[in-house]
PyMOL commands that place a pseudoatom at each C-alpha (Angstrom):
pseudoatom trace, name=CA, resn=UNK, resi=1, chain=A, elem=C, hetatm=0, pos=[-112.205, 95.014, 42.612]
pseudoatom trace, name=CA, resn=UNK, resi=2, chain=A, elem=C, hetatm=0, pos=[-109.735, 93.070, 40.446]
pseudoatom trace, name=CA, resn=UNK, resi=3, chain=A, elem=C, hetatm=0, pos=[-105.925, 93.583, 41.012]
pseudoatom trace, name=CA, resn=UNK, resi=4, chain=A, elem=C, hetatm=0, pos=[-103.571, 93.650, 38.071]
pseudoatom trace, name=CA, resn=UNK, resi=5, chain=A, elem=C, hetatm=0, pos=[-100.531, 91.569, 38.303]
pseudoatom trace, name=CA, resn=UNK, resi=6, chain=A, elem=C, hetatm=0, pos=[-98.095, 90.801, 35.682]
pseudoatom trace, name=CA, resn=UNK, resi=7, chain=A, elem=C, hetatm=0, pos=[-96.953, 86.980, 35.635]
pseudoatom trace, name=CA, resn=UNK, resi=8, chain=A, elem=C, hetatm=0, pos=[-93.664, 87.683, 34.646]
pseudoatom trace, name=CA, resn=UNK, resi=9, chain=A, elem=C, hetatm=0, pos=[-92.793, 83.686, 35.779]
pseudoatom trace, name=CA, resn=UNK, resi=10, chain=A, elem=C, hetatm=0, pos=[-95.083, 82.812, 32.538]
pseudoatom trace, name=CA, resn=UNK, resi=11, chain=A, elem=C, hetatm=0, pos=[-92.625, 84.440, 30.174]
pseudoatom trace, name=CA, resn=UNK, resi=12, chain=A, elem=C, hetatm=0, pos=[-89.416, 83.871, 31.718]
pseudoatom trace, name=CA, resn=UNK, resi=13, chain=A, elem=C, hetatm=0, pos=[-88.352, 80.598, 33.741]
pseudoatom trace, name=CA, resn=UNK, resi=14, chain=A, elem=C, hetatm=0, pos=[-84.622, 82.214, 34.255]
pseudoatom trace, name=CA, resn=UNK, resi=15, chain=A, elem=C, hetatm=0, pos=[-85.916, 85.627, 35.959]
pseudoatom trace, name=CA, resn=UNK, resi=16, chain=A, elem=C, hetatm=0, pos=[-84.546, 84.836, 39.565]
pseudoatom trace, name=CA, resn=UNK, resi=17, chain=A, elem=C, hetatm=0, pos=[-84.941, 87.898, 41.064]
pseudoatom trace, name=CA, resn=UNK, resi=18, chain=A, elem=C, hetatm=0, pos=[-86.253, 91.554, 40.432]
pseudoatom trace, name=CA, resn=UNK, resi=19, chain=A, elem=C, hetatm=0, pos=[-87.891, 94.845, 41.828]
pseudoatom trace, name=CA, resn=UNK, resi=20, chain=A, elem=C, hetatm=0, pos=[-91.530, 94.857, 42.163]
pseudoatom trace, name=CA, resn=UNK, resi=21, chain=A, elem=C, hetatm=0, pos=[-94.172, 96.946, 43.633]
pseudoatom trace, name=CA, resn=UNK, resi=22, chain=A, elem=C, hetatm=0, pos=[-96.772, 95.800, 46.287]
pseudoatom trace, name=CA, resn=UNK, resi=23, chain=A, elem=C, hetatm=0, pos=[-100.496, 95.953, 44.707]
pseudoatom trace, name=CA, resn=UNK, resi=24, chain=A, elem=C, hetatm=0, pos=[-101.866, 94.424, 47.461]
pseudoatom trace, name=CA, resn=UNK, resi=25, chain=A, elem=C, hetatm=0, pos=[-101.734, 93.057, 50.821]
pseudoatom trace, name=CA, resn=UNK, resi=26, chain=A, elem=C, hetatm=0, pos=[-103.571, 91.447, 53.738]
pseudoatom trace, name=CA, resn=UNK, resi=27, chain=A, elem=C, hetatm=0, pos=[-103.977, 88.745, 56.349]
pseudoatom trace, name=CA, resn=UNK, resi=28, chain=A, elem=C, hetatm=0, pos=[-105.372, 85.424, 57.032]
pseudoatom trace, name=CA, resn=UNK, resi=29, chain=A, elem=C, hetatm=0, pos=[-104.634, 82.173, 58.688]
pseudoatom trace, name=CA, resn=UNK, resi=30, chain=A, elem=C, hetatm=0, pos=[-101.475, 82.047, 57.426]
pseudoatom trace, name=CA, resn=UNK, resi=31, chain=A, elem=C, hetatm=0, pos=[-100.479, 85.475, 58.627]
pseudoatom trace, name=CA, resn=UNK, resi=32, chain=A, elem=C, hetatm=0, pos=[-99.320, 88.187, 56.485]
pseudoatom trace, name=CA, resn=UNK, resi=33, chain=A, elem=C, hetatm=0, pos=[-99.471, 88.348, 52.726]
pseudoatom trace, name=CA, resn=UNK, resi=34, chain=A, elem=C, hetatm=0, pos=[-98.214, 90.409, 49.618]
pseudoatom trace, name=CA, resn=UNK, resi=35, chain=A, elem=C, hetatm=0, pos=[-99.255, 90.487, 45.965]
pseudoatom trace, name=CA, resn=UNK, resi=36, chain=A, elem=C, hetatm=0, pos=[-96.586, 91.856, 43.982]
pseudoatom trace, name=CA, resn=UNK, resi=37, chain=A, elem=C, hetatm=0, pos=[-96.097, 92.969, 40.069]
pseudoatom trace, name=CA, resn=UNK, resi=38, chain=A, elem=C, hetatm=0, pos=[-94.744, 91.468, 38.281]
pseudoatom trace, name=CA, resn=UNK, resi=39, chain=A, elem=C, hetatm=0, pos=[-94.904, 88.856, 40.138]
pseudoatom trace, name=CA, resn=UNK, resi=40, chain=A, elem=C, hetatm=0, pos=[-92.139, 85.958, 39.408]
pseudoatom trace, name=CA, resn=UNK, resi=41, chain=A, elem=C, hetatm=0, pos=[-93.442, 83.285, 42.032]
pseudoatom trace, name=CA, resn=UNK, resi=42, chain=A, elem=C, hetatm=0, pos=[-94.730, 80.359, 40.495]
pseudoatom trace, name=CA, resn=UNK, resi=43, chain=A, elem=C, hetatm=0, pos=[-97.671, 78.953, 43.002]
pseudoatom trace, name=CA, resn=UNK, resi=44, chain=A, elem=C, hetatm=0, pos=[-98.410, 75.146, 43.465]
pseudoatom trace, name=CA, resn=UNK, resi=45, chain=A, elem=C, hetatm=0, pos=[-100.595, 74.227, 41.005]
pseudoatom trace, name=CA, resn=UNK, resi=46, chain=A, elem=C, hetatm=0, pos=[-100.862, 71.524, 37.467]
pseudoatom trace, name=CA, resn=UNK, resi=47, chain=A, elem=C, hetatm=0, pos=[-98.532, 69.005, 39.588]
pseudoatom trace, name=CA, resn=UNK, resi=48, chain=A, elem=C, hetatm=0, pos=[-95.575, 71.040, 40.146]
pseudoatom trace, name=CA, resn=UNK, resi=49, chain=A, elem=C, hetatm=0, pos=[-94.864, 72.379, 43.763]
pseudoatom trace, name=CA, resn=UNK, resi=50, chain=A, elem=C, hetatm=0, pos=[-94.524, 76.488, 44.313]
pseudoatom trace, name=CA, resn=UNK, resi=51, chain=A, elem=C, hetatm=0, pos=[-91.261, 78.252, 44.277]
pseudoatom trace, name=CA, resn=UNK, resi=52, chain=A, elem=C, hetatm=0, pos=[-89.812, 79.694, 47.349]
pseudoatom trace, name=CA, resn=UNK, resi=53, chain=A, elem=C, hetatm=0, pos=[-88.056, 82.720, 47.928]
pseudoatom trace, name=CA, resn=UNK, resi=54, chain=A, elem=C, hetatm=0, pos=[-87.878, 86.285, 49.196]
pseudoatom trace, name=CA, resn=UNK, resi=55, chain=A, elem=C, hetatm=0, pos=[-89.633, 89.578, 49.318]
pseudoatom trace, name=CA, resn=UNK, resi=56, chain=A, elem=C, hetatm=0, pos=[-87.346, 92.232, 50.784]
pseudoatom trace, name=CA, resn=UNK, resi=57, chain=A, elem=C, hetatm=0, pos=[-85.139, 89.320, 52.625]
pseudoatom trace, name=CA, resn=UNK, resi=58, chain=A, elem=C, hetatm=0, pos=[-87.959, 87.824, 54.027]
pseudoatom trace, name=CA, resn=UNK, resi=59, chain=A, elem=C, hetatm=0, pos=[-88.653, 84.361, 53.062]
pseudoatom trace, name=CA, resn=UNK, resi=60, chain=A, elem=C, hetatm=0, pos=[-92.293, 83.716, 51.609]
pseudoatom trace, name=CA, resn=UNK, resi=61, chain=A, elem=C, hetatm=0, pos=[-94.498, 81.007, 50.335]
pseudoatom trace, name=CA, resn=UNK, resi=62, chain=A, elem=C, hetatm=0, pos=[-96.882, 81.589, 47.016]
pseudoatom trace, name=CA, resn=UNK, resi=63, chain=A, elem=C, hetatm=0, pos=[-100.387, 80.751, 46.785]
pseudoatom trace, name=CA, resn=UNK, resi=64, chain=A, elem=C, hetatm=0, pos=[-102.997, 81.504, 43.994]
pseudoatom trace, name=CA, resn=UNK, resi=65, chain=A, elem=C, hetatm=0, pos=[-106.251, 83.317, 45.510]
pseudoatom trace, name=CA, resn=UNK, resi=66, chain=A, elem=C, hetatm=0, pos=[-109.676, 82.069, 43.985]
pseudoatom trace, name=CA, resn=UNK, resi=67, chain=A, elem=C, hetatm=0, pos=[-109.618, 85.091, 42.104]
pseudoatom trace, name=CA, resn=UNK, resi=68, chain=A, elem=C, hetatm=0, pos=[-106.073, 83.922, 40.303]
pseudoatom trace, name=CA, resn=UNK, resi=69, chain=A, elem=C, hetatm=0, pos=[-103.903, 86.691, 42.421]
pseudoatom trace, name=CA, resn=UNK, resi=70, chain=A, elem=C, hetatm=0, pos=[-100.530, 85.343, 43.292]
pseudoatom trace, name=CA, resn=UNK, resi=71, chain=A, elem=C, hetatm=0, pos=[-99.874, 86.074, 47.015]
pseudoatom trace, name=CA, resn=UNK, resi=72, chain=A, elem=C, hetatm=0, pos=[-96.728, 85.593, 48.868]
pseudoatom trace, name=CA, resn=UNK, resi=73, chain=A, elem=C, hetatm=0, pos=[-97.186, 84.205, 52.594]
pseudoatom trace, name=CA, resn=UNK, resi=74, chain=A, elem=C, hetatm=0, pos=[-94.461, 85.364, 55.194]
pseudoatom trace, name=CA, resn=UNK, resi=75, chain=A, elem=C, hetatm=0, pos=[-92.533, 82.595, 57.185]
pseudoatom trace, name=CA, resn=UNK, resi=76, chain=A, elem=C, hetatm=0, pos=[-93.059, 82.983, 60.939]
pseudoatom trace, name=CA, resn=UNK, resi=77, chain=A, elem=C, hetatm=0, pos=[-95.584, 85.925, 60.483]
pseudoatom trace, name=CA, resn=UNK, resi=78, chain=A, elem=C, hetatm=0, pos=[-92.642, 88.331, 59.871]
pseudoatom trace, name=CA, resn=UNK, resi=79, chain=A, elem=C, hetatm=0, pos=[-93.554, 91.649, 58.726]
pseudoatom trace, name=CA, resn=UNK, resi=80, chain=A, elem=C, hetatm=0, pos=[-94.155, 92.576, 54.765]
pseudoatom trace, name=CA, resn=UNK, resi=81, chain=A, elem=C, hetatm=0, pos=[-93.927, 95.723, 53.163]
pseudoatom trace, name=CA, resn=UNK, resi=82, chain=A, elem=C, hetatm=0, pos=[-97.533, 97.728, 52.402]
pseudoatom trace, name=CA, resn=UNK, resi=83, chain=A, elem=C, hetatm=0, pos=[-99.440, 98.271, 49.382]
pseudoatom trace, name=CA, resn=UNK, resi=84, chain=A, elem=C, hetatm=0, pos=[-97.085, 100.712, 46.961]
pseudoatom trace, name=CA, resn=UNK, resi=85, chain=A, elem=C, hetatm=0, pos=[-93.841, 99.792, 48.379]
pseudoatom trace, name=CA, resn=UNK, resi=86, chain=A, elem=C, hetatm=0, pos=[-91.231, 99.035, 45.856]
pseudoatom trace, name=CA, resn=UNK, resi=87, chain=A, elem=C, hetatm=0, pos=[-88.937, 95.974, 47.110]
pseudoatom trace, name=CA, resn=UNK, resi=88, chain=A, elem=C, hetatm=0, pos=[-86.633, 93.629, 45.853]
pseudoatom trace, name=CA, resn=UNK, resi=89, chain=A, elem=C, hetatm=0, pos=[-87.720, 89.880, 45.652]
pseudoatom trace, name=CA, resn=UNK, resi=90, chain=A, elem=C, hetatm=0, pos=[-86.000, 86.525, 44.307]
pseudoatom trace, name=CA, resn=UNK, resi=91, chain=A, elem=C, hetatm=0, pos=[-86.890, 82.911, 43.982]
pseudoatom trace, name=CA, resn=UNK, resi=92, chain=A, elem=C, hetatm=0, pos=[-84.542, 80.191, 44.650]
pseudoatom trace, name=CA, resn=UNK, resi=93, chain=A, elem=C, hetatm=0, pos=[-83.060, 79.434, 41.280]
pseudoatom trace, name=CA, resn=UNK, resi=94, chain=A, elem=C, hetatm=0, pos=[-82.025, 75.437, 41.991]
pseudoatom trace, name=CA, resn=UNK, resi=95, chain=A, elem=C, hetatm=0, pos=[-85.620, 74.716, 43.273]
pseudoatom trace, name=CA, resn=UNK, resi=96, chain=A, elem=C, hetatm=0, pos=[-86.732, 76.620, 40.090]
pseudoatom trace, name=CA, resn=UNK, resi=97, chain=A, elem=C, hetatm=0, pos=[-84.991, 74.893, 37.792]
pseudoatom trace, name=CA, resn=UNK, resi=98, chain=A, elem=C, hetatm=0, pos=[-85.354, 71.264, 38.934]
pseudoatom trace, name=CA, resn=UNK, resi=99, chain=A, elem=C, hetatm=0, pos=[-89.680, 71.852, 38.922]
pseudoatom trace, name=CA, resn=UNK, resi=100, chain=A, elem=C, hetatm=0, pos=[-89.193, 73.704, 34.941]
pseudoatom trace, name=CA, resn=UNK, resi=101, chain=A, elem=C, hetatm=0, pos=[-86.879, 70.531, 33.794]
pseudoatom trace, name=CA, resn=UNK, resi=102, chain=A, elem=C, hetatm=0, pos=[-89.296, 67.766, 35.359]
pseudoatom trace, name=CA, resn=UNK, resi=103, chain=A, elem=C, hetatm=0, pos=[-92.282, 69.309, 33.722]
pseudoatom trace, name=CA, resn=UNK, resi=104, chain=A, elem=C, hetatm=0, pos=[-90.849, 69.910, 30.403]
pseudoatom trace, name=CA, resn=UNK, resi=105, chain=A, elem=C, hetatm=0, pos=[-89.915, 66.547, 30.524]
pseudoatom trace, name=CA, resn=UNK, resi=106, chain=A, elem=C, hetatm=0, pos=[-93.363, 65.234, 31.781]
pseudoatom trace, name=CA, resn=UNK, resi=107, chain=A, elem=C, hetatm=0, pos=[-94.612, 66.816, 28.825]
pseudoatom trace, name=CA, resn=UNK, resi=108, chain=A, elem=C, hetatm=0, pos=[-92.664, 64.991, 26.575]
pseudoatom trace, name=CA, resn=UNK, resi=109, chain=A, elem=C, hetatm=0, pos=[-92.894, 61.519, 28.086]
pseudoatom trace, name=CA, resn=UNK, resi=110, chain=A, elem=C, hetatm=0, pos=[-96.958, 62.219, 28.154]
pseudoatom trace, name=CA, resn=UNK, resi=111, chain=A, elem=C, hetatm=0, pos=[-96.665, 62.673, 24.514]
pseudoatom trace, name=CA, resn=UNK, resi=112, chain=A, elem=C, hetatm=0, pos=[-94.661, 59.610, 23.628]
pseudoatom trace, name=CA, resn=UNK, resi=113, chain=A, elem=C, hetatm=0, pos=[-96.984, 57.809, 25.812]
pseudoatom trace, name=CA, resn=UNK, resi=114, chain=A, elem=C, hetatm=0, pos=[-100.406, 59.087, 24.041]
pseudoatom trace, name=CA, resn=UNK, resi=115, chain=A, elem=C, hetatm=0, pos=[-98.587, 58.265, 20.702]
pseudoatom trace, name=CA, resn=UNK, resi=116, chain=A, elem=C, hetatm=0, pos=[-98.635, 54.807, 21.554]
pseudoatom trace, name=CA, resn=UNK, resi=117, chain=A, elem=C, hetatm=0, pos=[-102.170, 55.293, 22.412]
pseudoatom trace, name=CA, resn=UNK, resi=118, chain=A, elem=C, hetatm=0, pos=[-102.370, 55.363, 26.177]
pseudoatom trace, name=CA, resn=UNK, resi=119, chain=A, elem=C, hetatm=0, pos=[-104.907, 57.570, 27.308]
pseudoatom trace, name=CA, resn=UNK, resi=120, chain=A, elem=C, hetatm=0, pos=[-103.468, 59.851, 30.271]
pseudoatom trace, name=CA, resn=UNK, resi=121, chain=A, elem=C, hetatm=0, pos=[-105.294, 60.153, 33.140]
pseudoatom trace, name=CA, resn=UNK, resi=122, chain=A, elem=C, hetatm=0, pos=[-103.122, 62.268, 35.566]
pseudoatom trace, name=CA, resn=UNK, resi=123, chain=A, elem=C, hetatm=0, pos=[-99.597, 63.534, 36.573]
pseudoatom trace, name=CA, resn=UNK, resi=124, chain=A, elem=C, hetatm=0, pos=[-97.255, 64.616, 38.859]
pseudoatom trace, name=CA, resn=UNK, resi=125, chain=A, elem=C, hetatm=0, pos=[-93.702, 66.632, 38.355]
pseudoatom trace, name=CA, resn=UNK, resi=126, chain=A, elem=C, hetatm=0, pos=[-92.893, 66.552, 42.097]
pseudoatom trace, name=CA, resn=UNK, resi=127, chain=A, elem=C, hetatm=0, pos=[-88.960, 65.819, 42.623]
pseudoatom trace, name=CA, resn=UNK, resi=128, chain=A, elem=C, hetatm=0, pos=[-88.574, 62.349, 43.909]
pseudoatom trace, name=CA, resn=UNK, resi=129, chain=A, elem=C, hetatm=0, pos=[-92.201, 61.321, 42.970]
pseudoatom trace, name=CA, resn=UNK, resi=130, chain=A, elem=C, hetatm=0, pos=[-92.451, 62.480, 39.217]
pseudoatom trace, name=CA, resn=UNK, resi=131, chain=A, elem=C, hetatm=0, pos=[-94.799, 60.385, 37.237]
pseudoatom trace, name=CA, resn=UNK, resi=132, chain=A, elem=C, hetatm=0, pos=[-97.448, 60.440, 34.488]
pseudoatom trace, name=CA, resn=UNK, resi=133, chain=A, elem=C, hetatm=0, pos=[-100.384, 58.540, 35.036]
pseudoatom trace, name=CA, resn=UNK, resi=134, chain=A, elem=C, hetatm=0, pos=[-102.319, 56.177, 31.840]
pseudoatom trace, name=CA, resn=UNK, resi=135, chain=A, elem=C, hetatm=0, pos=[-105.568, 53.921, 31.807]
pseudoatom trace, name=CA, resn=UNK, resi=136, chain=A, elem=C, hetatm=0, pos=[-104.231, 50.307, 31.505]
pseudoatom trace, name=CA, resn=UNK, resi=137, chain=A, elem=C, hetatm=0, pos=[-107.012, 49.174, 30.147]
pseudoatom trace, name=CA, resn=UNK, resi=138, chain=A, elem=C, hetatm=0, pos=[-106.021, 47.192, 26.714]
pseudoatom trace, name=CA, resn=UNK, resi=139, chain=A, elem=C, hetatm=0, pos=[-102.643, 46.832, 28.076]
pseudoatom trace, name=CA, resn=UNK, resi=140, chain=A, elem=C, hetatm=0, pos=[-102.646, 44.156, 30.339]
pseudoatom trace, name=CA, resn=UNK, resi=141, chain=A, elem=C, hetatm=0, pos=[-100.797, 41.781, 27.433]
pseudoatom trace, name=CA, resn=UNK, resi=142, chain=A, elem=C, hetatm=0, pos=[-98.259, 44.225, 26.703]
pseudoatom trace, name=CA, resn=UNK, resi=143, chain=A, elem=C, hetatm=0, pos=[-97.542, 44.970, 30.811]
pseudoatom trace, name=CA, resn=UNK, resi=144, chain=A, elem=C, hetatm=0, pos=[-98.392, 41.456, 31.975]
pseudoatom trace, name=CA, resn=UNK, resi=145, chain=A, elem=C, hetatm=0, pos=[-94.604, 40.777, 33.672]
pseudoatom trace, name=CA, resn=UNK, resi=146, chain=A, elem=C, hetatm=0, pos=[-91.784, 42.605, 34.734]
pseudoatom trace, name=CA, resn=UNK, resi=147, chain=A, elem=C, hetatm=0, pos=[-89.860, 41.359, 31.723]
pseudoatom trace, name=CA, resn=UNK, resi=148, chain=A, elem=C, hetatm=0, pos=[-92.340, 42.882, 29.491]
pseudoatom trace, name=CA, resn=UNK, resi=149, chain=A, elem=C, hetatm=0, pos=[-92.891, 46.390, 31.595]
pseudoatom trace, name=CA, resn=UNK, resi=150, chain=A, elem=C, hetatm=0, pos=[-89.036, 46.529, 31.204]
pseudoatom trace, name=CA, resn=UNK, resi=151, chain=A, elem=C, hetatm=0, pos=[-89.064, 46.291, 27.868]
pseudoatom trace, name=CA, resn=UNK, resi=152, chain=A, elem=C, hetatm=0, pos=[-91.783, 48.679, 27.583]
pseudoatom trace, name=CA, resn=UNK, resi=153, chain=A, elem=C, hetatm=0, pos=[-89.562, 51.197, 29.629]
pseudoatom trace, name=CA, resn=UNK, resi=154, chain=A, elem=C, hetatm=0, pos=[-86.690, 50.546, 27.618]
pseudoatom trace, name=CA, resn=UNK, resi=155, chain=A, elem=C, hetatm=0, pos=[-88.609, 51.730, 24.428]
pseudoatom trace, name=CA, resn=UNK, resi=156, chain=A, elem=C, hetatm=0, pos=[-89.816, 54.585, 25.560]
pseudoatom trace, name=CA, resn=UNK, resi=157, chain=A, elem=C, hetatm=0, pos=[-86.574, 55.924, 27.051]
pseudoatom trace, name=CA, resn=UNK, resi=158, chain=A, elem=C, hetatm=0, pos=[-85.038, 55.263, 23.496]
pseudoatom trace, name=CA, resn=UNK, resi=159, chain=A, elem=C, hetatm=0, pos=[-87.721, 57.312, 22.191]
pseudoatom trace, name=CA, resn=UNK, resi=160, chain=A, elem=C, hetatm=0, pos=[-87.393, 59.839, 24.755]
pseudoatom trace, name=CA, resn=UNK, resi=161, chain=A, elem=C, hetatm=0, pos=[-83.621, 60.166, 24.324]
pseudoatom trace, name=CA, resn=UNK, resi=162, chain=A, elem=C, hetatm=0, pos=[-84.506, 60.783, 20.688]
pseudoatom trace, name=CA, resn=UNK, resi=163, chain=A, elem=C, hetatm=0, pos=[-86.786, 63.550, 21.429]
pseudoatom trace, name=CA, resn=UNK, resi=164, chain=A, elem=C, hetatm=0, pos=[-84.698, 65.160, 23.391]
pseudoatom trace, name=CA, resn=UNK, resi=165, chain=A, elem=C, hetatm=0, pos=[-81.439, 65.257, 21.159]
pseudoatom trace, name=CA, resn=UNK, resi=166, chain=A, elem=C, hetatm=0, pos=[-83.487, 67.620, 18.695]
pseudoatom trace, name=CA, resn=UNK, resi=167, chain=A, elem=C, hetatm=0, pos=[-82.974, 70.222, 21.145]
pseudoatom trace, name=CA, resn=UNK, resi=168, chain=A, elem=C, hetatm=0, pos=[-86.102, 71.652, 20.439]
pseudoatom trace, name=CA, resn=UNK, resi=169, chain=A, elem=C, hetatm=0, pos=[-86.930, 74.839, 21.646]
pseudoatom trace, name=CA, resn=UNK, resi=170, chain=A, elem=C, hetatm=0, pos=[-89.478, 75.512, 24.333]
pseudoatom trace, name=CA, resn=UNK, resi=171, chain=A, elem=C, hetatm=0, pos=[-92.431, 78.581, 23.760]
pseudoatom trace, name=CA, resn=UNK, resi=172, chain=A, elem=C, hetatm=0, pos=[-94.985, 79.908, 25.612]
pseudoatom trace, name=CA, resn=UNK, resi=173, chain=A, elem=C, hetatm=0, pos=[-97.995, 81.675, 24.391]
pseudoatom trace, name=CA, resn=UNK, resi=174, chain=A, elem=C, hetatm=0, pos=[-101.212, 83.706, 25.933]
pseudoatom trace, name=CA, resn=UNK, resi=175, chain=A, elem=C, hetatm=0, pos=[-104.369, 84.136, 23.764]
pseudoatom trace, name=CA, resn=UNK, resi=176, chain=A, elem=C, hetatm=0, pos=[-106.840, 87.091, 24.735]
pseudoatom trace, name=CA, resn=UNK, resi=177, chain=A, elem=C, hetatm=0, pos=[-108.781, 85.219, 26.903]
pseudoatom trace, name=CA, resn=UNK, resi=178, chain=A, elem=C, hetatm=0, pos=[-105.602, 84.633, 29.349]
pseudoatom trace, name=CA, resn=UNK, resi=179, chain=A, elem=C, hetatm=0, pos=[-105.044, 80.622, 28.439]
pseudoatom trace, name=CA, resn=UNK, resi=180, chain=A, elem=C, hetatm=0, pos=[-101.682, 79.790, 28.345]
pseudoatom trace, name=CA, resn=UNK, resi=181, chain=A, elem=C, hetatm=0, pos=[-100.284, 77.287, 25.863]
pseudoatom trace, name=CA, resn=UNK, resi=182, chain=A, elem=C, hetatm=0, pos=[-96.499, 75.448, 25.866]
pseudoatom trace, name=CA, resn=UNK, resi=183, chain=A, elem=C, hetatm=0, pos=[-95.204, 74.358, 22.729]
pseudoatom trace, name=CA, resn=UNK, resi=184, chain=A, elem=C, hetatm=0, pos=[-92.272, 72.042, 22.344]
pseudoatom trace, name=CA, resn=UNK, resi=185, chain=A, elem=C, hetatm=0, pos=[-90.989, 72.552, 19.091]
pseudoatom trace, name=CA, resn=UNK, resi=186, chain=A, elem=C, hetatm=0, pos=[-91.516, 69.059, 17.477]
pseudoatom trace, name=CA, resn=UNK, resi=187, chain=A, elem=C, hetatm=0, pos=[-93.131, 67.469, 20.135]
pseudoatom trace, name=CA, resn=UNK, resi=188, chain=A, elem=C, hetatm=0, pos=[-96.687, 69.073, 20.792]
pseudoatom trace, name=CA, resn=UNK, resi=189, chain=A, elem=C, hetatm=0, pos=[-98.488, 72.226, 22.287]
pseudoatom trace, name=CA, resn=UNK, resi=190, chain=A, elem=C, hetatm=0, pos=[-100.850, 71.774, 25.295]
pseudoatom trace, name=CA, resn=UNK, resi=191, chain=A, elem=C, hetatm=0, pos=[-102.378, 74.304, 28.137]
pseudoatom trace, name=CA, resn=UNK, resi=192, chain=A, elem=C, hetatm=0, pos=[-100.034, 74.792, 31.014]
pseudoatom trace, name=CA, resn=UNK, resi=193, chain=A, elem=C, hetatm=0, pos=[-99.493, 77.179, 33.519]
pseudoatom trace, name=CA, resn=UNK, resi=194, chain=A, elem=C, hetatm=0, pos=[-96.021, 75.867, 35.031]
pseudoatom trace, name=CA, resn=UNK, resi=195, chain=A, elem=C, hetatm=0, pos=[-92.615, 76.874, 34.063]
pseudoatom trace, name=CA, resn=UNK, resi=196, chain=A, elem=C, hetatm=0, pos=[-90.225, 75.185, 31.562]
pseudoatom trace, name=CA, resn=UNK, resi=197, chain=A, elem=C, hetatm=0, pos=[-87.111, 74.980, 29.903]
pseudoatom trace, name=CA, resn=UNK, resi=198, chain=A, elem=C, hetatm=0, pos=[-85.799, 77.311, 27.046]
pseudoatom trace, name=CA, resn=UNK, resi=199, chain=A, elem=C, hetatm=0, pos=[-84.691, 74.060, 25.199]
pseudoatom trace, name=CA, resn=UNK, resi=200, chain=A, elem=C, hetatm=0, pos=[-84.696, 70.420, 25.072]
pseudoatom trace, name=CA, resn=UNK, resi=201, chain=A, elem=C, hetatm=0, pos=[-81.296, 71.351, 24.973]
pseudoatom trace, name=CA, resn=UNK, resi=202, chain=A, elem=C, hetatm=0, pos=[-81.273, 72.434, 28.860]
pseudoatom trace, name=CA, resn=UNK, resi=203, chain=A, elem=C, hetatm=0, pos=[-82.546, 69.069, 29.883]
pseudoatom trace, name=CA, resn=UNK, resi=204, chain=A, elem=C, hetatm=0, pos=[-80.032, 66.041, 31.659]
pseudoatom trace, name=CA, resn=UNK, resi=205, chain=A, elem=C, hetatm=0, pos=[-80.566, 62.871, 33.058]
pseudoatom trace, name=CA, resn=UNK, resi=206, chain=A, elem=C, hetatm=0, pos=[-83.867, 62.428, 32.048]
pseudoatom trace, name=CA, resn=UNK, resi=207, chain=A, elem=C, hetatm=0, pos=[-84.631, 58.963, 32.914]
pseudoatom trace, name=CA, resn=UNK, resi=208, chain=A, elem=C, hetatm=0, pos=[-87.483, 56.516, 33.013]
pseudoatom trace, name=CA, resn=UNK, resi=209, chain=A, elem=C, hetatm=0, pos=[-87.265, 54.962, 36.050]
pseudoatom trace, name=CA, resn=UNK, resi=210, chain=A, elem=C, hetatm=0, pos=[-90.328, 52.170, 36.165]
pseudoatom trace, name=CA, resn=UNK, resi=211, chain=A, elem=C, hetatm=0, pos=[-93.594, 51.204, 34.761]
pseudoatom trace, name=CA, resn=UNK, resi=212, chain=A, elem=C, hetatm=0, pos=[-96.463, 49.780, 36.967]
pseudoatom trace, name=CA, resn=UNK, resi=213, chain=A, elem=C, hetatm=0, pos=[-99.781, 49.119, 37.238]
pseudoatom trace, name=CA, resn=UNK, resi=214, chain=A, elem=C, hetatm=0, pos=[-101.170, 50.201, 40.809]
pseudoatom trace, name=CA, resn=UNK, resi=215, chain=A, elem=C, hetatm=0, pos=[-104.611, 51.600, 41.988]
pseudoatom trace, name=CA, resn=UNK, resi=216, chain=A, elem=C, hetatm=0, pos=[-106.323, 51.393, 38.373]
pseudoatom trace, name=CA, resn=UNK, resi=217, chain=A, elem=C, hetatm=0, pos=[-103.414, 53.190, 36.524]
pseudoatom trace, name=CA, resn=UNK, resi=218, chain=A, elem=C, hetatm=0, pos=[-100.190, 52.562, 34.732]
pseudoatom trace, name=CA, resn=UNK, resi=219, chain=A, elem=C, hetatm=0, pos=[-97.565, 54.855, 36.693]
pseudoatom trace, name=CA, resn=UNK, resi=220, chain=A, elem=C, hetatm=0, pos=[-94.505, 55.541, 34.581]
pseudoatom trace, name=CA, resn=UNK, resi=221, chain=A, elem=C, hetatm=0, pos=[-91.908, 56.952, 36.969]
pseudoatom trace, name=CA, resn=UNK, resi=222, chain=A, elem=C, hetatm=0, pos=[-89.182, 59.269, 35.507]
pseudoatom trace, name=CA, resn=UNK, resi=223, chain=A, elem=C, hetatm=0, pos=[-86.757, 61.903, 36.942]
pseudoatom trace, name=CA, resn=UNK, resi=224, chain=A, elem=C, hetatm=0, pos=[-85.070, 64.945, 35.176]
pseudoatom trace, name=CA, resn=UNK, resi=225, chain=A, elem=C, hetatm=0, pos=[-82.599, 67.738, 35.708]
pseudoatom trace, name=CA, resn=UNK, resi=226, chain=A, elem=C, hetatm=0, pos=[-81.368, 71.380, 34.312]
pseudoatom trace, name=CA, resn=UNK, resi=227, chain=A, elem=C, hetatm=0, pos=[-78.124, 71.205, 32.374]
for i in range(1, 227): cmd.bond("trace and resi %d" % i, "trace and resi %d" % (i + 1))
show_as sticks, trace
zoom trace
């Protein structure tokens, strides 16, 4: 039987706490779990780590099942409320905002790389290891020395600073098939299930740290914070 679950985090990155109804519960190898609606927890996926938070004061970790349900597993096998219960839930605001800042900055940086003709091959928006991967084929001369790579890094940083200065709005929409698209005004639109800031003006300290070619990929490392 399909379980209806409102994914509130899709609509509002800044909804850190709410009352919700337990729509499913169970146990697995990680212990007890519940599913809530509305659900404000982002599970790990799309290069973004999961939220952390509490349900009724109990620490939980979110994950997504094969059928798309976001479940919240209790730490240390703590007790959780049963189906039908009304419960308060909250996500860690600092963790949520940092992930959102890194994800939005990654979309902008990916767009700038593709604008140079680079072909995207992967990404990670994890704090401390955020990066965009591109196919290095054909870029050998442009990236041949540390000095050349740093010059390209500086060009990308200048382009990034220019885009961020526009303060473009960041919005999301869902089509009838349940496919979500994130649009950054003046930048691009792309499918995405992650959390994002409301505006590019919400970003600060967005820096491109390094360009290097490793394991057959051009890796562009970066960092970002929420204002």
